[in-house]
N, C-alpha and C positions, 0 to 999 in steps of 0.2 A: 504493500500500500504506500509506504514512504517513497519507494522508487518511482511509483506511478505518479504520485503527487509532485515530486521533484521534476519529472519529465513534463508534466502539465504546466508547471511554473516556467520552465525553460521555454516551452513553446509560446507561452503568453508574452514573455519578454521579447522573443524573436518577432512576434507579430507586431508588437509595439514599434520595433526597430525598423521593420521593412514594409509594414502595411500602411493603412491610411491614417494611422494615429500620428499626432504631432509630437510624439515622444520617441527619441532615438537614443541609442546607447553608443557613445564614442569612447575612445581610449581613456579619456580623463573622467568619464562619468556620464550620467543620463541627462539629456537636455530636452526641453519642451519648447516647441515653436508654435506657429499658427498655421492655419489653412486659409487659402484665398476664398473669396465669396463663392466662386464656382466649385470649390472643393477639389480642384484638380492639381493644385500646386501647394506644396508645403514650404513654409518659409521659416528659417532659423536665423535670427539676428543677434549680434553681439556674442558670438562664441569665442571664448579666449583661446588663442593658439600658443601663447607664451605668457610667462609671468609678467606682471606690470613692470616696465622699465623705469622704476622710480628709486629714490634713495641711492643705495650702493649699486643698484642695477642700471642707473643712468649712465649712458655711454658704455654699455657692455653689450656683447652679442646676446641675442634673446635667449632666455633661460627657460627650461621646461615649465609648463603650467602645472600647478598642484591639482591633484585629483580632488573631487568633491563627493560628498555623500548625498543621497537623495536625488531629486530632480531639479536641475537648474533651469530657471526661466530664461529663454532666449527669444524674446519677443520685441526687443527694441535695439536699435543700433548702439554699439558701444561708443564711447567718446571719440571724437576726431582727434588727431594728433595735435600737440601744442603748436599754436600759430596765432597770428593776429585775427581779430574778429572779422569774419568775411563780410564784404560789401560789394554790390554789383559795380562793375566798371567796364568801360569800353564795350566789347561785344557780349560780355557775359552777364546776363540777367540772373536773377536769384535761383532759377532752376539749375544753373550750372555750378552752384556753390553749395558748400556743406551747410547744415543747419547752424545757427548761431551758438547753440549749446546742445550737448555738453562738449567741451574742448578741454583736453588735458594730457598729461604725460602718460597716464594709464590708458593706453590706446590700442594695444595689440589684440584686436578682435577681428573676426571675419564673419561673413554672412553667406548663407546657402539658400538657393531656391531649387526645388526638385519636383518633378512630376512623376518620378519613379514610384512604382507600387511594390517593388521587390528588389532586394540586393542583387538578385540574379540578372537584372536587366543590364547592368554594366554600361550605363550611358556614358558618353564622352563628358569630360569635365572641362569647363572653360573658366579660367581664373583671370579676373579683370583687375588691372593695376591702374589707378587713377593718375592724372597729371596734376600740374600745379607748380612746375618749375623746381621741384624738390623742396619748395619752401612752404607750400600750402596744399590743401586738398584733403579728401577723406572719402571713405566708402559709402557714407550716408547720403550722397548727392542723388537727387531725384532721377537724373538721366542715367544712373547706373542700376536702376531697378532691374531685377533679374527675372521677373515673372514671364515676360514675353519670350525670352530666350528659353526658359525652362519648358514652356509650352511647345517649343519647337524641338525639344528632345535632348537638351544638354542639362547637366547639373551645373548651375551657374554660381560662381563664387566671387565675392568682392572682398578685398583685403585692405586693412589699414597698415601703414608703415610710418615710422618716425620721419619727420621732415625738418628742414632747417638745421640749425646747429645741434638740435637734439638727435638728429639722424646722421650727422656727418663729422662732428668734431673729432679731430685727431690731436694727440698730445703724447710726448715721450712717456709720461707715466702711464697713460692708457695703453700704449703699446707694450710696455713692460709687464703690466699685470694681465694682459689679454690671454696669454698662453699660446699665442700664435705670432707674436712679435710684430703686431700691426694694430692700428686703430682707425677709426672712421668707418664709413660704409655700413653703419648700423642699419640704415634703411634697407639696403640690399640684403643684409643678413636676416632682417625681419621677413622679407619676401621668401627667402630660402627656407626659413623656419615654417612659414605658411604652406609652402609646397610640400615640405616633409609631413606636415599635418594632413594635407590632402592625401598623400600616399597612405597614411595610416587609417584615415577615416572616410575616404570617398565612398567605399563600399556600403557603409551604413546608410548612405543617402541614395543608393542605387547607382552610384558612379563607378567608373572603371579607372583605377589608379594607373593602369597601363596605357591610358589614352587621355592625357592631360594637355590642354592648350593654354599657354599664357598669352594674354592680350593686354595692350596698354596704349594710351594716347599721350602725346607730348612727353612730359617727364616719365610717364608710365611706359611709353614706347622706348625711351632711352633705358629705362630699367630692364625692359625686355631684352634690349641689345646687350646690356651688361650680363644678364643671366645667360644669354646664348654664348657668351665668351668665357664665363667663369667655370673653372673645373669643379667648384663646390656645388654647382647645380646639375651636374651630369646625372642623367637618368630620372630627374624629377619632373620633366615635361617632355612632350613629344612633338609639339608644333608651336609656332609663335606667330602672333599678329602684332604689327607695330603701325600705329596710326600717327603720322606727323611727328616723327621723332627717331633719333638714333644718336650714337656717340662715336662714330668713326672719326670725325674731324673735330678737333678741339676748338670750340668757339672762342675767338679772341677776347670777348667780354667775360667769359668764364672758362679759362683754360683748365684742362685736366691736370691736377697737381700730382707730384710724386709724394710718397709718404713723408720724406724728410721735409719737403716744403710745407706740407699740410701740418705736420707736427709743430713747425716753427710758427705757423699762423695760429695754432692752438695755444702756444705759449704766450703770444702777444694778446690773444683774446683773454686769457686768464689774468694777465697783468692789468688789462683795461678794467677788469671787474674787481681788481684788488684781491685776487686769490693767489696765494703763494704756494698752494699745494692742491693736489687733486681732491683731497677730502674737503677743503674749503670751497672748491669749485662745486662739488656735489651738494654742499650745504646751502648754496645760493638758491633762492626761490626760482621756480620755473618762470615767473613773471620777470624777475630781474635778468635772467639769462635771455629771455625773449627780447627784451628791450635793448640789450647790449649789441654793439656792432662789431663786425670783424670776424665772426665765427664762420667756419666753412659750412657751406650748404649744398654740396655737390659731391658726387663720387670721385674717388681718387685711385690711382694705380698704387695699391697698397702692398703688392707682392704676395698677397694671400688670396683674397677673393678675386682680385684681378692681378695676375702675375706680371702682365705688361699691357701696353695699349691695345685696344680692341682691334685696330687696323693690323698690328703685328700678329695678334693671335689668329685672325682670319688668314693673313698672308701665309702663315705657317700651317694652315689647315688644322688648328687646334681648337676650333669652335665646337660647340654642341651642334652637330650637323642635323638639323631638323627642317621640315618644310616651313617656308616663310610666306606670309601675306603682308605686304608692305605698301604704303602709299602716303600721299599728302594732298592737301586741298588747294584749290585754285587761289584762294585769298588767305592762305596760311601766312600770317605775319604777326609778330608780336612787337609792335613799335608804337611810339606816340605819333603826334602830328608830323607830317613831312616838313623838312626845312625848305627854304627858298632854293630855287634852281641854282643860283650862283654859289650859295653855300655848299650845296650838294656837289657841284662840280669841283670846288676847291678841296673838299674833304676827300673826294675820289682821287684827285691828283696826288695828294699827300700820301694816301694809303697805298695806291697801286703803282705809283712810279711809272716805269717803262711799260707796264701792262695796262695803263689807263685807257689807251685807245681801244684795246680789245674789250675793256669793260664797257666803255660808252657805245661800242658797236652793238652790244646786247641790252644795255640799259641806257638808252639815249636820254638827254636832259636839255634839249634845245629850248623847250618852253616850260612854263610852270606846271601845266597839266601833264606833260610828258615826264617831267622830273618826278612829280608826285607818284605817278604810276610806276616808274622805274624804281623808286625807293622802296615801294611796297613789294615789287617783284624781287628785288635784290634781297630784301630781308627774308622773304619766303624761301628763296632758293638757298641762301647760305645757312639759314636756321634749320630748315627741315628737308627740302627737296634733295640737296646734295648728300645729306646723311643717308636717306633711304635709297637713293640712287647708287651710292657707293656700296651700301650694304648688299643690295641686290647683285651688283656686279662681282663683288668679292665672294659671295656665296656661290655664284655660278663658276668662278674661277677655281675655288679650292674645295667646295663641298659637292656632295652628290644629291642632296635633297632639293626639290624644286622650289622656285620662287614665283609668286603671283604678285604683280605690281599694279597699282590703281592710282587714278587721279579722281578726287571728288570735286566736281565742278558745279553742283546744284547750288544756286543762290538761295540761301535759306530765306523763306518768306518773312517779311517784316510788316508791322502795322503802319509805319510811317517811313518816308524817304530818309529821315534822319537816323533811323534804326536799321537801315538796309546796309549790311556789311558783307554781302555776297556769300561765298562759300568760305566762311571765316574759320579761324583756328578753333577746333572743338565742335564746329557745326555739324560734322558727320556723325558724332557719337549717338545722338538720339535716333538717327536712321539705322546705324549699324546694329543697335540692340533693340530696334523696333519699339522705341519709347517716345514717339512724337507726342503721345498723349500727356507726357509729363512737362511739356514746354508750351508756353503761351505764345503761339505764332499762328497766323492765318493760313493754316495748312490747306493745300489743295489735294485733289485726288491723286495727282502725279507724285506728290510727296509720300502719300501712303503706299503707293506702288513701289517707289524707290526704297522705302524702309523695309518693305516685305522682301524685295529682291536682295538688298544688301545684307539684312540679317540672315536670310537663307544662305547666302554665300558664306557668311561667318560660321554658321552652324554646320554646313556641309564640310567646311575646312576642318572644323573641330572633330568631326566624325571620321574623316578619311584622309585629311591632308590635301584635299582637292576641293575648291569651292563649287565645282560644276555639278549639275544635276539636270534632270529633265525639266523642261518648261522654264529654264533660266537662260539668259544670253550667255553664249559660250565665252569662257574666260581662258585664253591660252596661257601657258606658262611663259614667264619672261625669259627672253634669250638676248644676250648682249648684242649679237650680230643682227637681231631683228628690231630690238628696242620697242617691243609691243607692250601696251599698257591698257588696262580696262578703264574706260572713261565712264564715270558715274554722273549722269545728268538726266535730263528728261528722256534722252535716248541713252541706253546703256549698251556699249559696244567696245570692241577692241580696236585701237588705233595705234599709229606710230607715236612714240613719245613726243609730246609737244615741248617746245622751248628747250630742245636738246642743246642748242648753241649756248644757252645760258649755263647749263650744267657743265658743258665742256670748259667754259671759262673758269669755273670754280675748281674743276679738276686740275687745270693748268696752274692756277694760282696756288693752291695748296700743295700741288706736286713740287713746286719750287721750294716751298717752305719745309 
């Protein structure tokens, strides 16, 4: 009788874990989520995947989460990482930003959406990494909602990671205590910890740990690039999507530092805060650290997570060789108002020297209108297009897995001419994850169609490493000798890469450097 009762209890727990119940058992304990109104998607928010990085764990690699007894409620997003209070600016209305609260250092939480009824389904897992310049952002943003993607057949996961100086500070004392002779890059280590969590727990949500896709936009895309290059993430994912971002070329405004340079910057940061030791620095309030200036807020070549530069890693065929889906937007730019044409011409002459004629050949500035347009295009191409273009070409040269390249050119509808920013940076995200309903724009039927096609491409790629399927416009693999790219607009089709001459200029410019 006791054996039979134990068996019945085991079966009951199993049914909770993989059936329609909102209670699931993961490695650290049982969690309870919610179910959508339609009853077809289970949602788990605020699942801790690492210990809170506070106190003595501030500026340390993520530590294991402590197991808990009973059932933990996971029905609300965990706190967003420590950062300034979000406020709409430029292209980004409130839907593109995290909630105002909660925000804090205790931020290492992730969220899961799943339509699986059984662990045996082994659905593909898509892990989304947010952007924000590595200085801001969080997984609780409305446009990252995972319900629509879960309905299309993936287990959708969004992940928090530390940003700003909390995510990247390097210091000699931190390197000494780390156990791996390096410091900084905690944000990327957070993401690796989350991917290890996925490996352990995806099956509980009906996901397949042997079929994981990482995806990100802007800084999130750069994070994807770092993960494809890092030996620490080997085997943790099997495909990668990068929207408007990469780190092949060190941006002059934020160059990729070596560990030694980053450590020295950390020493100066501590001095500015009046901290003479690491313990004093950790005793400073999060608010004081946030307000301080000079702290590193970007990944570095630390000799551990990143043994050398990404370009060198790919050139030596040492990358994690996985299928790639990469692209950028027609109006991908992150800049303020354009300067006068005369100022722009003088700036270009000073920067490009004997290459300035080649620069003006592709970015002309004879008139104020022409200059303003060229400034935007130049910012787009140097910040984003050349990164993904180089990434695609390097993968084709040294890797075996295929590349699919896109340009998103649909001008996002606006309520007024003053809020019409074209196919702006981040504008593709609500389309790619079928979340137009989360953004207040005057959407048209064609926008709904684009969102359905784009999100289907993303889901198909997560399933098989190929975005193509019946009833979708054919998307050929990228080949450097063909330069074919999938154009995403009112008409979705494959064309020759537009503006190639502009990208050739940047190849030449950075090739010299």
